[in-house]
C-alpha positions in Angstrom: 32.2 43.9 33.0 30.2 42.4 35.8 28.1 45.2 37.3 26.6 43.6 40.0 30.2 43.2 41.3 31.2 46.7 40.8 27.9 47.9 42.2 28.5 45.7 45.3 32.0 47.0 45.5 30.7 50.6 45.5 28.3 49.7 48.1 30.7 48.2 50.4 33.4 51.3 50.5 30.2 53.3 50.7 28.9 51.7 53.9 32.4 51.5 55.0 32.4 55.6 55.0 28.9 55.7 56.7 27.6 57.3 53.8 23.8 56.1 53.5 22.4 58.4 50.5 24.3 57.6 47.0 23.2 56.9 43.4 25.1 54.9 40.9 24.2 56.2 37.6 25.4 53.8 34.7 25.6 53.7 30.8 26.9 52.0 27.8 26.6 52.8 24.3 27.4 51.0 21.1 27.5 52.7 17.3 28.1 51.0 14.1 27.9 52.9 10.3 28.6 52.1 7.1 28.9 54.9 4.3 29.2 54.9 0.6 30.4 57.8 -1.8 29.3 57.5 -5.3 27.9 54.0 -4.8 31.3 52.5 -3.2 31.8 52.2 0.9 34.2 54.8 2.2 33.6 54.8 5.6 33.2 52.0 8.6 33.1 52.7 12.0 32.5 50.6 15.0 32.3 51.8 18.7 31.5 51.1 22.3 31.7 53.1 25.2 29.9 53.4 28.6 30.9 55.0 31.8 29.3 55.4 35.6 28.6 58.3 37.9 28.3 58.0 41.7 26.6 60.8 43.4 26.5 60.6 47.1 25.6 63.1 50.0 27.8 63.7 52.4 27.4 66.2 55.5 24.5 67.6 53.6 26.5 68.6 50.3 26.4 66.2 47.3 29.8 64.9 45.7 29.9 63.6 42.2 32.9 61.3 40.5 32.6 59.5 37.1 35.0 56.7 35.4 35.1 54.7 32.4 37.5 52.4 34.1 35.2 49.4 35.6 37.4 47.7 37.9 36.8 46.9 41.8 40.3 49.5 42.5 38.8 52.0 40.2 34.9 51.8 42.2 36.6 52.2 45.7 38.8 55.6 44.4 35.3 57.0 42.5 34.1 56.6 46.4 37.1 58.6 47.7 37.1 61.4 44.9 32.8 61.7 45.1 33.2 62.2 48.9 36.3 64.7 49.0 34.1 66.7 46.0 31.0 66.8 48.7 33.8 68.2 51.3 35.0 70.6 49.2 31.7 72.0 47.7 30.2 75.2 49.3 27.0 74.6 48.0 24.6 72.7 50.2 22.5 69.9 48.9 18.5 70.6 48.7 16.8 67.7 47.2 19.3 64.5 48.0 18.8 61.3 46.2 15.3 60.6 44.9 13.4 58.6 47.2 10.7 56.8 45.0 7.4 55.9 45.7 5.7 56.8 42.5 4.7 54.3 39.8 6.1 54.0 36.5 4.5 53.3 33.2 4.8 50.5 31.2 7.3 51.0 28.3 5.3 50.8 25.2 8.4 51.5 23.1 9.3 48.7 20.8 12.1 46.6 21.4 15.4 47.9 19.8 17.0 45.3 17.5 20.3 46.1 16.3 21.1 44.9 12.9 24.5 43.1 11.6 27.1 44.7 10.0 26.4 43.0 7.3 22.8 44.4 6.9 24.4 47.9 7.3 26.9 47.3 4.7 24.1 45.8 2.3 22.1 48.7 3.3 24.2 51.1 2.5 25.5 50.4 -0.5 21.7 50.1 -1.8 20.8 53.1 -0.8 23.6 54.6 -2.9 22.8 52.5 -6.0 19.1 53.7 -5.5 19.7 57.3 -5.3 21.7 57.2 -8.7 19.0 55.1 -10.4 16.4 57.5 -9.4 17.5 59.7 -12.1 19.9 60.4 -14.6 20.4 64.0 -12.9 22.0 62.5 -9.9 25.9 63.9 -9.9 28.9 62.2 -8.3 29.1 63.0 -4.6 25.9 61.4 -3.5 26.4 59.6 -0.5 24.5 57.5 2.0 24.9 55.8 5.4 23.3 53.3 7.4 23.3 53.2 11.2 22.9 50.8 14.3 22.9 52.9 17.5 22.0 51.6 21.0 22.5 52.2 24.4 21.8 51.1 28.3 20.9 52.9 31.3 20.7 52.3 34.7 20.0 53.6 37.7 20.8 52.0 41.2 20.1 54.1 44.8 20.2 53.8 48.3 16.5 54.4 48.4 16.0 50.8 46.6 15.7 51.9 42.9 16.7 49.6 40.4 16.0 51.0 36.9 16.9 49.8 33.5 16.3 51.2 30.2 17.7 49.9 27.0 16.9 51.6 23.7 18.2 52.2 20.4 17.6 53.0 16.5 18.5 52.0 12.8 18.8 54.9 10.6 19.5 55.7 7.0 20.7 58.8 5.5 20.5 59.6 1.9 22.5 62.7 0.2 21.7 63.4 -3.5 23.7 66.0 -5.6 22.0 67.0 -8.7 22.6 68.7 -11.8 20.3 70.4 -14.5 21.0 72.8 -17.0 24.2 73.6 -15.6 23.0 74.1 -12.4 23.9 72.2 -9.1 22.0 71.2 -6.2 21.3 68.8 -3.6 19.4 67.9 -0.3 19.3 64.9 2.0 16.4 62.3 3.5 16.6 60.6 7.0 14.5 57.6 7.7 14.7 54.9 10.6 14.2 51.0 9.6 14.4 47.8 10.5 15.2 44.6 8.8 11.4 43.6 8.0 10.9 47.1 6.1 14.6 47.6 4.4 13.7 47.9 1.1 10.5 50.2 1.0 12.6 52.5 3.5 15.7 52.7 1.0 13.0 53.6 -1.9 11.5 56.1 0.2 15.0 57.6 1.2 16.2 58.0 -2.5 13.1 59.5 -3.8 12.7 62.2 -1.2 16.3 63.3 -1.4 16.7 63.1 -5.0 12.9 64.8 -5.7 13.8 67.5 -3.3 17.2 68.3 -4.6 15.6 68.4 -8.1 13.1 70.6 -7.1 15.4 73.1 -6.0 16.9 73.6 -9.5 15.8 76.9 -11.1 14.5 78.5 -7.8 13.8 82.4 -8.3 14.5 85.5 -5.7 11.1 86.4 -3.9 10.2 90.6 -3.7 10.4 91.4 0.0 7.4 92.6 2.2 4.8 90.3 4.3 3.5 87.3 3.1 1.2 84.3 4.6 3.8 81.6 5.2 3.5 77.8 5.3 6.0 76.7 7.3 6.7 72.8 6.5 6.9 70.5 10.0 10.5 69.5 9.2 11.4 73.4 9.5 8.8 74.4 12.5 10.0 71.2 14.1 13.5 72.8 13.8 12.8 76.6 14.9 11.0 74.6 18.1 14.2 72.7 19.0 16.1 75.8 19.0 13.7 77.7 21.4 12.8 74.9 23.3 15.2 76.3 25.7 13.0 78.7 26.9 10.5 76.0 28.6 13.2 74.9 31.0 12.9 75.8 34.4 16.5 76.0 34.6 16.7 79.1 31.8 13.6 80.6 34.0 15.8 80.7 37.1 18.9 82.2 35.0 16.9 84.8 33.6 17.4 83.4 30.3 13.7 82.6 29.3 11.2 84.8 27.4 8.6 83.1 29.3 9.4 84.2 33.0 6.1 84.6 34.9 4.3 83.2 31.9 2.6 80.4 34.0 -1.3 80.3 33.2 -0.9 83.1 30.5 -1.3 82.3 26.8 1.8 82.3 24.8 0.6 80.6 21.8 -2.4 80.7 19.6 -5.6 79.0 21.1 -4.9 76.2 18.3 -1.5 75.1 19.6 -0.7 72.4 22.1 2.9 71.7 22.9 3.2 68.1 24.2 6.4 66.2 26.5 5.3 62.7 25.6 8.9 60.3 26.5 6.3 57.2 25.4 5.0 59.1 22.0 3.4 56.9 19.6 5.9 56.1 17.0 8.8 56.6 19.3 12.3 54.7 18.8 13.7 55.8 22.0 11.7 56.2 25.4 12.4 56.4 29.1 10.1 55.8 31.6 12.3 57.5 33.8 14.4 60.7 33.7 17.8 61.2 34.8 17.4 61.3 38.7 15.2 57.9 38.6 11.8 59.9 38.4 8.9 58.4 36.7 8.1 60.0 33.2 4.6 61.4 32.1 2.7 63.0 29.2 2.9 66.7 29.9 0.5 69.5 28.3 3.3 72.0 28.7 1.0 74.4 26.5 -2.8 73.6 26.1 -4.7 75.4 23.7 -2.2 78.5 24.1 -1.7 78.7 27.4 1.6 78.0 29.4 0.8 75.2 31.9 4.3 74.3 33.3 7.5 74.8 32.9 10.3 71.6 32.3 11.8 70.7 35.7 14.1 68.4 37.6 14.1 68.1 41.4 16.2 71.1 41.9 14.5 73.2 39.5 10.9 72.3 41.3 11.8 72.8 45.0 13.6 76.6 44.0 9.9 77.1 42.1 8.1 75.7 45.3 6.5 73.1 42.3 6.7 69.7 41.7 9.4 67.6 39.2 8.2 67.2 35.7 10.6 64.1 35.5 12.8 66.4 32.6 16.2 65.6 34.5 18.8 65.2 32.3 22.3 64.0 31.9 24.2 65.1 28.7 26.7 62.2 29.4 27.0 59.5 32.7 29.5 62.3 33.9 27.5 65.4 33.3 25.5 67.4 35.9 22.0 66.9 36.4 20.1 69.3 34.2 16.8 70.1 32.5 15.7 69.0 28.7 12.1 67.6 27.0 11.9 63.8 26.0 9.7 64.1 23.1 8.6 67.6 22.3 6.3 68.2 20.0 3.4 70.7 18.4 0.5 68.6 18.3 -1.4 68.2 14.9 -3.9 70.2 14.0 -7.2 69.1 11.6 -6.3 70.3 8.0 -4.4 68.7 5.1 -1.4 70.2 3.4 -3.5 71.4 0.6 -6.2 72.9 2.6 -3.6 74.9 4.5 -2.2 76.2 1.1 -6.0 76.8 0.3 -6.1 78.9 3.3 -2.6 80.7 2.3 -3.9 81.5 -1.1 -1.2 83.3 -2.2 2.2 83.0 -0.2 5.4 80.9 0.3 5.5 77.3 1.3 8.8 77.4 3.4 11.1 73.7 3.1 14.3 74.8 4.2 15.7 77.1 6.8 19.5 77.7 7.3 21.3 78.8 10.3 19.4 78.0 12.9 22.0 78.6 15.6 23.5 81.5 14.4 20.2 83.4 13.3 18.0 82.5 16.5 18.1 83.8 20.0 16.5 81.3 22.6 17.2 84.0 25.1 14.6 87.2 23.4 13.0 84.6 20.9 14.2 86.8 17.8 15.3 85.1 14.3 16.1 86.3 11.3 17.1 83.1 9.0 17.9 82.3 5.6 15.3 80.2 3.8 14.2 78.5 0.7 11.0 77.1 -0.6 8.0 77.5 -3.1 5.5 80.0 -4.0 1.7 79.7 -3.3 -0.4 80.9 -6.1 -3.8 80.5 -5.7 -3.8 78.0 -2.9 -1.0 75.7 -5.2 2.5 75.0 -4.9 4.6 76.6 -7.9 7.8 77.9 -8.4 11.0 77.2 -6.0 12.1 80.4 -4.7 15.4 81.2 -3.0 18.1 83.1 -0.8 15.2 84.8 1.4 15.2 86.0 5.0 12.3 84.9 7.2 12.5 87.3 10.5 10.4 87.6 13.5 9.9 86.1 16.9 9.1 82.6 17.7 6.7 83.5 20.6 4.9 85.9 18.5 4.7 83.1 15.6 3.4 80.8 17.8 0.2 83.5 18.6 -0.3 84.0 15.1 -0.7 80.6 14.0 -3.9 80.3 12.1 -4.0 76.4 11.5 -2.1 73.3 11.6 -1.9 70.3 9.4 -2.7 66.7 10.5 0.4 65.2 10.5 3.3 65.3 12.9 7.0 65.2 11.2 8.9 64.1 13.8 12.5 63.9 13.3 14.8 60.7 13.3 15.8 60.6 17.3 19.6 60.5 17.8 19.7 61.2 21.5 17.3 61.6 24.7 15.3 64.2 22.6 13.1 64.3 19.5 11.3 67.4 18.3 8.1 67.0 16.0 5.3 69.4 14.5 3.2 69.7 11.7 3.0 72.1 9.1 1.8 75.3 10.2 0.3 78.9 8.7 1.2 81.9 9.5 -0.1 85.0 8.4 1.7 87.9 7.4 5.4 87.0 8.2 8.0 89.6 7.1 10.4 88.4 4.2 13.3 89.9 2.9 13.9 89.3 -0.5 15.2 90.7 -3.5 
């Protein structure tokens, strides 16, 4: 596909209609993966996709049209459809197409280098073999997968903007099934890799998946009550991801956020800072511009417990009388403009995990939370979630426990955090948004057990 030719065709067709305000948003994606079951390759997939969305302003209204068919004839049809959609809508356009004029940060994310199918196959097989080699208790049903996924975004508009981003990720997934004394358990690990560090990542992946699965064997029950809870960074970031929509200005405008009217108020403990940083160190995917072409920058959404800002695109910012935070998003090339974070993290504190456990004294270390989307309400912040983990006794991890329910309100939980770990656990980013958090100590959280 010759993008320049298609762009020229679009611009010519727009010019003939006298349309002088428009945006061309183009994406292309490639995904390759190899999976194993019981050390044998059982899945292989390879796909490429892409599409183009045209936004234009006609008679003060915005029209959208999109396509996956990349031909000159389709480009001319695209202009016709977008124009008709603009004429048909009753909603006036209030923000137009982004005019530029702001400085873009240097892209600090390492260049994405996709790996070959042969490397993916070798990595998946070796991962499966290493999982079984970690323990004689590893059982049939153990799986591994190696993935290489990349994407390109290009935004061109009538104000002279021409932006390009190429990103991607290579990742391994290992899922270990173990059995001991007739009890079966399973757990998984997910890690990024490059060809330079592949063997070390495979070993770390296998160790984590197998050790975590074995640690669940023999888990007991806990009595109901209130406990000092240390929530692992992995689970805390999952909670943050579920409730992150509350920080969206669109949710605020729609009355679907518990943070309405809270700007400038304390919404978390004074040791809690939540940032959105598209160029966060260690990230594999980062954009220097959002889905409207606005330059992205690091934002302190919550600073020392105080809510500084909501996340905005240009339309929500105009509605609320402020500036965009460059959080415009598109779920796909054909989607309307929404709002979402880039790399949303609770910043690290100053405590080691051992120090957090010591501060907890006696309590529970939560390492697994289930049913997040069923047991959590982003509109109210309430949650009631089945969990598992380990008892903390005298500041030390002890026996595994399971099938207890942790309940509360996420925003009250943020206010109750009394200490934070010094290491952020970031998830492997498979889309445009990543979440991260350190371990968090929350005193006197309600637990429903036996």
